[in-house]
Backbone bond lengths (Angstrom), bond angles and torsions (degrees), N, CA, C in turn:
res aa  C-N    CA-C-N  psi(-1)  N-CA   C-N-CA  omega(-1)  CA-C   N-CA-C  phi
1 M - - - 1.449 - - 1.529 108.58 -
2 T 1.312 115.25 140.47 1.459 120.48 178.19 1.528 109.73 -114.08
3 Y 1.305 116.09 159.57 1.457 121.66 175.77 1.525 108.25 -81.52
4 T 1.303 116.09 111.27 1.461 120.92 176.91 1.527 108.55 -88.80
5 S 1.304 116.17 166.40 1.466 119.66 177.45 1.527 110.49 -62.88
6 E 1.325 117.14 -32.49 1.463 120.78 178.20 1.529 111.03 -65.91
7 L 1.328 117.27 -44.42 1.463 120.91 178.30 1.520 111.33 -64.36
8 L 1.315 116.87 -40.15 1.463 120.40 178.61 1.533 110.96 -63.51
9 E 1.322 117.23 -38.58 1.470 120.45 177.06 1.528 110.25 -65.06
10 E 1.321 117.50 -39.14 1.459 120.71 177.90 1.533 110.60 -65.38
11 L 1.318 117.14 -39.45 1.464 120.78 176.45 1.528 110.70 -62.92
12 K 1.331 116.79 -38.21 1.466 120.50 177.46 1.522 110.66 -61.01
13 I 1.326 116.52 -43.71 1.464 120.04 179.70 1.526 109.79 -64.77
14 L 1.318 117.83 -45.14 1.467 120.83 179.53 1.524 111.42 -60.71
15 S 1.330 117.19 -30.30 1.461 120.13 -178.76 1.534 112.16 -74.84
16 L 1.321 117.69 -10.94 1.463 121.34 179.83 1.532 112.96 -80.61
17 F 1.317 116.88 -18.43 1.459 120.06 -176.03 1.523 111.27 -75.80
18 N 1.328 115.37 139.69 1.457 122.56 175.46 1.524 107.60 -82.98
19 L 1.319 117.07 113.21 1.455 121.37 -176.83 1.523 112.72 -83.12
20 S 1.315 116.92 -2.92 1.464 120.53 179.42 1.522 112.40 -74.89
21 T 1.333 116.57 -18.84 1.461 120.67 -177.87 1.523 110.06 -148.25
22 T 1.313 116.10 146.99 1.463 120.17 174.69 1.524 110.76 -92.99
23 Q 1.317 116.95 0.12 1.458 122.28 -177.81 1.525 113.21 -92.35
24 E 1.329 116.61 2.93 1.464 121.05 -178.59 1.517 109.17 -120.08
25 G 1.323 116.30 123.41 1.453 120.97 178.45 1.514 110.74 -112.89
26 I 1.324 115.32 -165.35 1.468 120.63 175.88 1.521 108.47 -131.75
27 K 1.307 115.68 162.75 1.460 122.97 175.89 1.514 107.27 -134.10
28 V 1.331 116.49 121.65 1.461 121.70 175.90 1.527 106.53 -101.01
29 H 1.307 116.29 110.01 1.463 121.94 -174.10 1.524 111.35 -75.11
30 S 1.309 115.51 159.59 1.467 121.17 -179.49 1.522 111.88 -65.20
31 S 1.333 117.36 -16.42 1.468 121.22 178.13 1.530 112.43 -89.20
32 A 1.340 117.01 -0.19 1.468 121.07 179.01 1.526 109.89 -69.86
33 E 1.313 115.04 168.62 1.457 120.54 176.97 1.532 109.39 -58.70
34 P 1.329 118.25 139.57 1.465 120.80 179.38 1.534 113.47 -54.96
35 D 1.334 117.54 -35.74 1.464 119.94 178.79 1.523 111.40 -62.29
36 A 1.324 117.17 -39.25 1.464 121.51 179.01 1.529 110.71 -69.32
37 I 1.317 116.64 -41.63 1.466 120.79 178.20 1.522 110.42 -61.17
38 N 1.312 116.01 -46.57 1.462 120.81 -178.98 1.525 112.09 -66.66
39 A 1.321 116.77 -39.21 1.474 120.43 178.61 1.522 110.22 -64.17
40 T 1.313 116.95 -40.72 1.458 121.24 179.34 1.526 110.38 -64.45
41 R 1.313 116.62 -41.61 1.463 120.48 177.58 1.526 110.92 -61.79
42 R 1.334 116.87 -42.68 1.473 120.18 179.61 1.524 111.03 -64.49
43 L 1.337 117.32 -40.01 1.469 120.11 177.57 1.528 110.84 -61.64
44 Y 1.313 116.63 -38.17 1.467 121.02 176.39 1.525 109.91 -64.20
45 E 1.316 116.75 -46.38 1.468 121.23 -179.51 1.524 111.80 -63.01
46 K 1.317 116.91 -28.82 1.471 121.90 178.36 1.523 111.92 -83.86
47 G 1.325 117.32 -4.21 1.446 121.12 178.29 1.515 114.81 81.20
48 L 1.339 117.39 22.28 1.459 121.00 -178.01 1.526 112.95 -94.12
49 I 1.331 116.67 -24.02 1.459 120.94 177.65 1.524 109.02 -132.54
50 T 1.339 116.15 162.73 1.460 120.45 -170.24 1.523 115.32 -88.78
51 Q 1.316 118.09 -15.97 1.466 121.44 -178.12 1.520 110.12 -134.95
52 Q 1.325 116.25 152.72 1.466 120.27 178.95 1.520 112.58 -63.26
53 D 1.321 117.08 -24.90 1.468 120.23 -179.26 1.525 111.91 -108.26
54 G 1.322 116.20 20.59 1.458 119.69 177.24 1.511 112.09 129.59
55 G 1.316 115.48 -107.27 1.459 119.23 -178.44 1.517 111.07 80.65
56 Y 1.323 114.31 -140.65 1.462 121.31 -176.66 1.525 110.27 -112.74
57 L 1.316 115.47 161.76 1.459 120.20 175.08 1.525 109.79 -75.65
58 T 1.316 116.41 140.24 1.451 121.07 169.40 1.531 107.24 -79.79
59 T 1.309 117.07 177.26 1.467 119.69 177.65 1.529 110.22 -59.17
60 L 1.323 116.45 -45.08 1.473 120.45 177.52 1.525 110.49 -65.03
61 G 1.321 116.34 -39.46 1.463 120.68 178.64 1.513 112.55 -63.70
62 L 1.334 116.37 -37.32 1.459 120.18 177.75 1.526 110.38 -62.66
63 D 1.320 116.53 -44.08 1.475 120.12 176.41 1.525 110.64 -60.75
64 A 1.331 116.34 -45.48 1.465 120.46 -179.05 1.523 111.49 -63.82
65 A 1.333 117.05 -42.91 1.460 120.82 179.88 1.525 110.98 -64.45
66 R 1.324 116.86 -39.92 1.476 119.80 176.82 1.522 110.38 -60.05
67 H 1.319 116.42 -47.49 1.473 119.69 179.83 1.537 110.82 -63.14
68 A 1.318 116.63 -43.63 1.464 120.63 -179.49 1.518 111.24 -62.01
69 Q 1.334 116.68 -44.08 1.456 120.28 -178.83 1.526 111.24 -72.03
70 D 1.318 117.54 -35.14 1.464 120.34 175.17 1.524 110.83 -63.47
71 L 1.323 116.88 -44.00 1.456 120.74 178.82 1.528 110.95 -61.80
72 L 1.316 116.69 -42.82 1.460 120.56 178.01 1.524 111.09 -61.13
73 T 1.331 116.62 -41.75 1.467 121.31 178.16 1.521 110.79 -62.85
74 I 1.315 116.47 -45.34 1.464 121.07 -179.03 1.526 110.64 -63.10
75 L 1.312 116.44 -47.08 1.466 120.28 -176.19 1.518 112.95 -74.10
76 S 1.324 117.59 -21.15 1.464 121.10 -179.80 1.526 112.37 -90.53
77 G 1.320 116.95 -10.03 1.472 120.92 -177.35 1.516 112.43 -76.92
78 P 1.311 115.02 175.47 1.470 119.54 178.65 1.524 110.34 -66.29
79 I 1.299 114.62 147.91 1.469 120.76 178.95 1.536 108.26 -87.96
80 T 1.313 115.04 124.73 1.464 119.99 175.16 1.520 108.53 -125.86
81 V 1.296 115.39 135.41 1.466 120.65 -179.75 1.513 107.87 -114.00
82 G 1.341 114.29 133.65 1.461 119.35 174.81 1.444 111.53 82.99
């Protein structure tokens, strides 16, 4: 499997969620970039978020967002060898 532009956009949306609380969601407005709107819709269709325009993470979405944000943290950190 390769990282497509669609998957990368979905990862970007998942990285916007605050994992410190389940009481905070996001809203992707109709004036947002089309890629963000479409990624949010796909996440909803996959059962990761509660609304087509954002909302809250589902249980599966919370797991996915944690993994996505952890991966971003790992890949953005300093490179150490050995």
